[in-house]
N, CA, C and O of each residue as an XYZ file, in Angstrom:
456
protein
N     221.491     -5.874    207.264
C     221.251     -5.063    206.225
C     220.882     -3.730    206.677
O     220.076     -3.521    207.584
N     221.524     -2.798    205.988
C     221.276     -1.329    206.244
C     219.855     -0.949    205.827
O     219.428     -1.456    204.790
N     219.062     -0.099    206.530
C     217.923      0.386    206.188
C     217.822      1.895    206.426
O     218.363      2.487    207.360
N     217.121      2.406    205.542
C     216.861      3.856    205.530
C     215.313      4.418    205.622
O     214.426      4.089    204.834
N     215.176      5.193    206.566
C     213.827      5.639    206.807
C     213.830      7.113    206.656
O     214.341      7.838    207.509
N     213.276      7.557    205.599
C     213.272      9.084    205.176
C     211.864      9.662    205.868
O     210.879      8.954    206.076
N     211.958     11.039    206.173
C     210.793     11.792    206.743
C     211.017     13.163    206.442
O     212.060     13.664    206.023
N     209.836     13.771    206.720
C     209.930     15.259    206.667
C     209.311     16.000    205.298
O     209.350     17.201    205.029
N     208.774     14.993    204.581
C     208.171     15.592    203.287
C     206.859     16.307    203.545
O     206.255     16.238    204.615
N     206.485     16.959    202.544
C     205.115     17.438    202.633
C     204.723     18.391    201.536
O     205.422     18.403    200.523
N     203.698     19.179    201.624
C     203.203     20.022    200.483
C     203.504     21.438    200.859
O     203.153     21.880    201.953
N     204.097     22.106    200.043
C     204.351     23.627    200.324
C     204.256     24.251    199.132
O     204.359     23.643    198.067
N     204.027     25.664    199.237
C     203.966     26.593    198.111
C     205.407     26.984    197.407
O     206.418     26.796    198.084
N     205.513     27.404    196.363
C     206.820     27.766    195.769
C     207.396     28.850    196.677
O     206.705     29.744    197.165
N     208.673     28.713    196.867
C     209.511     29.591    197.779
C     209.448     29.139    199.185
O     210.052     29.779    200.046
N     208.732     28.038    199.495
C     208.757     27.420    200.744
C     209.983     26.663    201.286
O     210.938     26.523    200.522
N     210.037     26.239    202.343
C     211.110     25.344    202.834
C     210.585     23.933    203.552
O     209.476     23.825    204.075
N     211.477     22.980    203.492
C     211.247     21.848    204.077
C     212.722     21.194    204.525
O     213.777     21.437    203.939
N     212.576     20.303    205.699
C     213.782     19.804    206.028
C     213.603     18.216    206.081
O     212.772     17.726    206.847
N     214.328     17.494    205.328
C     214.097     16.078    205.296
C     215.198     15.402    206.225
O     216.335     15.850    206.372
N     214.725     14.333    206.788
C     215.596     13.404    207.529
C     215.799     12.083    207.005
O     214.915     11.613    206.288
N     216.867     11.389    207.263
C     217.028     10.012    206.904
C     217.643      9.431    207.974
O     218.771      9.814    208.285
N     217.013      8.449    208.677
C     217.472      7.588    209.783
C     218.030      6.459    209.187
O     217.335      5.798    208.416
N     219.401      6.077    209.471
C     220.038      4.998    208.846
C     220.402      3.913    210.016
O     220.992      4.239    211.046
N     220.018      2.713    209.753
C     220.272      1.757    210.754
C     221.719      1.296    210.985
O     221.991      0.596    211.960
N     222.630      1.673    210.115
C     224.053      1.368    210.258
C     224.818      2.678    210.445
O     224.246      3.758    210.292
N     226.058      2.590    210.763
C     226.963      3.720    210.804
C     226.963      4.428    209.467
O     226.908      3.852    208.380
N     227.029      5.732    209.654
C     227.292      6.609    208.354
C     228.631      7.411    208.557
O     229.054      8.146    207.665
N     229.220      7.266    209.632
C     230.585      7.806    209.724
C     231.417      7.400    208.511
O     231.334      6.267    208.036
N     232.258      8.388    207.994
C     233.103      8.185    206.860
C     232.600      7.196    205.738
O     233.304      6.319    205.237
N     231.304      7.453    205.417
C     230.581      6.774    204.540
C     230.030      7.804    203.470
O     229.364      8.796    203.765
N     230.364      7.470    202.313
C     229.855      8.302    201.166
C     228.174      8.080    201.020
O     227.692      6.970    200.793
N     227.460      9.158    201.166
C     226.021      9.016    201.184
C     225.372     10.066    200.218
O     226.018     11.063    199.895
N     224.179      9.865    199.782
C     223.537     10.775    198.843
C     222.108     10.826    199.225
O     221.507      9.942    199.835
N     221.533     12.161    198.725
C     219.979     12.299    198.584
C     219.728     12.315    197.169
O     220.380     12.994    196.377
N     218.684     11.488    196.833
C     218.096     11.321    195.596
C     216.738     11.671    195.563
O     216.053     11.807    196.577
N     216.267     11.847    194.206
C     214.928     12.223    194.125
C     214.380     11.592    192.734
O     215.097     11.416    191.749
N     213.004     11.281    192.805
C     212.581     10.600    191.600
C     211.112     11.272    191.383
O     210.208     11.190    192.216
N     211.023     11.898    190.229
C     209.816     12.561    189.951
C     208.961     11.591    189.025
O     209.478     10.682    188.375
N     207.712     11.852    189.030
C     206.893     10.826    188.086
C     207.413     10.805    186.695
O     207.632     11.858    186.095
N     207.622      9.619    186.154
C     208.036      9.393    184.753
C     209.482      9.677    184.522
O     209.953      9.620    183.386
N     210.175      9.972    185.531
C     211.649     10.378    185.438
C     212.409      9.322    186.317
O     211.911      8.729    187.274
N     213.712      9.175    185.841
C     214.648      8.288    186.527
C     215.126      9.012    187.881
O     215.178     10.233    188.028
N     215.417      8.189    188.703
C     215.998      8.608    190.082
C     217.250      9.498    189.828
O     218.134      9.098    189.070
N     217.330     10.681    190.446
C     218.585     11.365    190.070
C     219.071     11.833    191.556
O     218.303     12.030    192.498
N     220.450     11.971    191.588
C     221.191     12.368    192.713
C     221.114     13.849    192.819
O     221.354     14.561    191.843
N     220.772     14.348    194.025
C     220.623     15.743    194.131
C     221.768     16.431    195.115
O     222.118     17.604    194.981
N     222.262     15.603    196.048
C     223.299     16.038    196.937
C     224.133     14.741    197.465
O     223.611     13.647    197.682
N     225.312     14.998    197.610
C     226.194     13.834    198.143
C     227.208     14.460    199.158
O     227.569     15.637    199.185
N     227.585     13.473    199.965
C     228.660     13.873    200.987
C     229.642     12.632    200.924
O     229.282     11.476    201.149
N     230.930     13.019    200.588
C     232.017     11.834    200.591
C     232.367     11.381    201.883
O     231.966     11.977    202.883
N     233.114     10.331    201.949
C     233.652      9.833    203.197
C     234.474     10.888    204.028
O     234.545     10.827    205.256
N     235.031     11.763    203.346
C     235.818     12.909    203.970
C     235.011     14.141    204.415
O     235.553     15.128    204.914
N     233.619     14.025    204.199
C     232.840     15.089    204.444
C     232.625     16.203    203.400
O     231.984     17.207    203.712
N     233.126     16.055    202.215
C     232.989     17.032    201.303
C     231.633     16.829    200.489
O     231.305     15.712    200.086
N     230.853     17.984    200.268
C     229.489     17.970    199.897
C     229.492     18.490    198.453
O     230.256     19.385    198.091
N     228.635     17.911    197.671
C     228.204     18.281    196.337
C     226.842     18.368    195.980
O     226.053     17.561    196.471
N     226.458     19.238    195.192
C     225.152     19.354    194.832
C     224.805     19.403    193.313
O     225.575     19.920    192.503
N     223.703     18.885    192.987
C     223.371     18.982    191.541
C     223.075     20.517    191.239
O     222.587     21.265    192.086
N     223.403     20.897    190.000
C     223.168     22.192    189.653
C     221.728     22.738    189.718
O     221.533     23.952    189.781
N     220.767     21.889    189.704
C     219.363     22.330    189.809
C     219.129     22.645    191.233
O     218.112     23.307    191.439
N     219.858     22.312    192.295
C     219.485     22.700    193.552
C     220.655     23.355    194.298
O     220.522     23.697    195.473
N     221.717     23.520    193.671
C     222.789     24.416    194.278
C     222.332     25.722    194.690
O     221.683     26.458    193.947
N     222.657     26.003    195.831
C     222.429     27.412    196.502
C     220.913     27.327    197.183
O     220.460     28.278    197.821
N     220.329     26.347    197.024
C     219.015     26.330    197.689
C     218.804     25.072    198.659
O     218.003     25.121    199.593
N     219.557     23.974    198.382
C     219.643     22.848    199.283
C     220.807     22.752    200.091
O     221.900     23.129    199.667
N     220.626     22.200    201.400
C     221.924     22.064    202.165
C     221.868     20.651    202.844
O     220.958     20.285    203.587
N     222.976     19.899    202.486
C     222.908     18.562    203.142
C     223.922     18.544    204.333
O     224.970     19.185    204.253
N     223.637     17.885    205.320
C     224.432     17.542    206.480
C     224.099     16.274    207.129
O     223.071     15.629    206.921
N     225.007     15.978    207.897
C     224.790     14.595    208.777
C     225.150     14.690    210.220
O     226.051     15.417    210.639
N     224.441     13.960    210.920
C     224.770     13.938    212.393
C     225.275     12.415    212.540
O     224.447     11.505    212.498
N     226.469     12.186    212.691
C     227.131     10.907    212.738
C     226.709     10.127    213.984
O     226.534      8.909    213.939
N     226.560     10.795    215.015
C     226.104     10.223    216.239
C     224.763      9.786    216.248
O     224.461      8.768    216.872
N     223.880     10.477    215.591
C     222.448     10.080    215.344
C     222.090      9.143    214.256
O     220.968      8.685    214.038
N     223.336      8.881    213.507
C     223.043      8.027    212.236
C     222.001      8.641    211.389
O     221.147      7.901    210.900
N     221.975      9.907    211.162
C     220.947     10.579    210.477
C     221.509     11.642    209.483
O     222.397     12.436    209.793
N     220.902     11.584    208.242
C     221.167     12.452    207.111
C     220.097     13.496    207.218
O     218.968     13.243    207.639
N     220.501     14.705    206.813
C     219.426     15.796    206.602
C     219.528     16.449    205.306
O     220.599     16.489    204.700
N     218.379     17.000    204.826
C     218.556     17.734    203.727
C     217.521     18.963    203.890
O     216.301     18.812    203.949
N     218.146     20.115    203.951
C     217.462     21.352    204.157
C     217.032     21.918    202.775
O     217.965     22.183    202.017
N     216.045     22.097    202.423
C     215.605     22.605    201.135
C     214.861     23.949    201.319
O     213.927     24.103    202.106
N     215.387     24.935    200.487
C     214.884     26.345    200.722
C     214.375     26.713    199.213
O     214.602     25.984    198.247
N     213.721     27.833    199.150
C     213.223     28.372    197.930
C     212.713     27.335    197.006
O     213.031     27.403    195.819
N     211.983     26.420    197.420
C     211.415     25.239    196.691
C     210.589     25.671    195.466
O     209.746     26.565    195.536
N     210.876     24.981    194.322
C     210.192     25.372    193.091
C     209.396     24.059    192.669
O     209.698     22.940    193.084
N     208.412     24.307    191.851
C     207.567     22.989    191.449
C     208.346     21.894    190.917
O     208.024     20.723    191.122
N     209.420     22.251    190.200
C     210.211     21.174    189.629
C     210.960     20.228    190.789
O     211.418     19.127    190.484
N     211.031     20.701    191.999
C     211.489     19.911    193.090
C     210.396     18.826    193.540
O     210.686     17.959    194.364
N     209.277     18.908    193.028
C     208.382     17.790    193.344
C     208.639     16.431    192.988
O     208.575     16.038    191.824
N     208.935     15.685    193.987
C     209.320     14.347    193.766
C     209.340     13.542    195.169
O     209.054     14.077    196.241
N     209.688     12.280    195.033
C     209.919     11.421    196.149
C     211.355     11.402    196.362
O     212.155     11.129    195.467
N     211.723     11.737    197.733
C     213.196     11.916    198.087
C     213.728     10.761    198.855
O     213.098     10.360    199.834
N     214.874     10.176    198.478
C     215.596      9.067    199.149
C     216.989      9.325    199.578
O     217.672     10.219    199.079
N     217.396      8.537    200.500
C     218.761      8.562    200.919
C     219.203      7.296    200.659
O     218.411      6.355    200.611
N     220.551      7.145    200.460
C     221.189      5.856    200.310
C     222.761      6.091    200.256
O     223.186      7.241    200.367
N     223.556      5.111    200.103
C     224.825      5.156    199.789
C     225.125      5.921    198.518
O     224.249      5.906    197.653
N     226.398      6.681    198.254
C     226.616      7.208    197.121
C     226.610      6.310    195.847
O     226.288      6.693    194.722
N     226.988      5.136    196.173
C     227.121      4.132    195.062
C     226.297      2.853    195.630
O     226.880      1.874    196.097
N     224.955      2.952    195.549
C     224.019      1.989    196.339
C     224.121      0.585    195.832
O     223.742     -0.368    196.513
N     224.634      0.459    194.632
C     224.625     -1.102    194.076
C     223.161     -1.721    194.239
O     222.135     -1.246    193.751
N     223.255     -2.777    194.955
C     221.915     -3.603    195.159
C     221.440     -3.155    196.574
O     220.457     -3.762    196.998
N     221.938     -2.262    197.316
C     221.319     -1.909    198.569
C     219.940     -1.479    198.492
O     219.682     -0.581    197.691
N     219.056     -1.952    199.161
C     217.601     -1.713    199.161
C     217.431     -0.200    199.559
O     218.145      0.432    200.338
N     216.303      0.258    198.839
C     216.039      1.689    199.086
C     214.784      1.665    200.073
O     213.952      0.760    200.127
N     214.804      2.878    200.877
C     213.658      3.036    201.711
C     212.497      3.352    201.011
O     212.496      3.295    199.781
N     211.388      3.717    201.720
C     210.192      4.224    201.240
C     210.149      5.513    200.435
O     209.456      5.766    199.449
N     210.988      6.231    201.030
C     211.315      7.748    200.398
C     210.223      8.691    201.234
O     209.421      8.213    202.036
N     210.315      9.964    200.946
C     209.410     10.799    201.498
C     209.013     11.806    200.406
O     209.862     12.320    199.678
N     207.729     12.067    200.316
C     207.376     12.869    199.180
C     207.130     14.408    199.368
O     206.548     14.928    200.320
N     207.596     14.938    198.455
C     207.629     16.536    198.522
C     206.815     17.104    197.405
O     207.100     16.793    196.249
N     205.940     17.820    197.633
C     205.082     18.503    196.553
C     205.107     20.097    196.555
O     204.704     20.728    197.532
N     205.555     20.656    195.515
C     205.545     22.198    195.590
C     204.497     22.617    194.633
O     204.582     22.281    193.452
N     203.461     23.367    195.096
C     202.492     23.744    194.153
C     201.726     24.967    194.751
O     201.725     25.123    195.972
N     201.131     25.763    194.000
C     200.364     26.883    194.675
C     199.164     26.369    195.276
O     198.401     27.126    195.876
């Protein structure tokens, strides 16, 4: 069973940056993957995705500030987050783009506040 281990979260001030990593136990080459986040009291949402062909898409809320990329050989996904805003505060997860019943990792917490 594929497992995801997210890391890199932390507390930053507005305008700060963080780089998240997601280590995947299986191959991620040619696999559609996504970064998701869940804020307290809200449903989990997709913030960035990469298709099997390598095309990357971002949610409007993070477009221009977040950069998603992957290192296939390392089986690792990355999410570079810049110009962070308080509304980016959430637990961030990675998973397949259509996760279905695939188990989620523990996530990594990001807090943006003064």
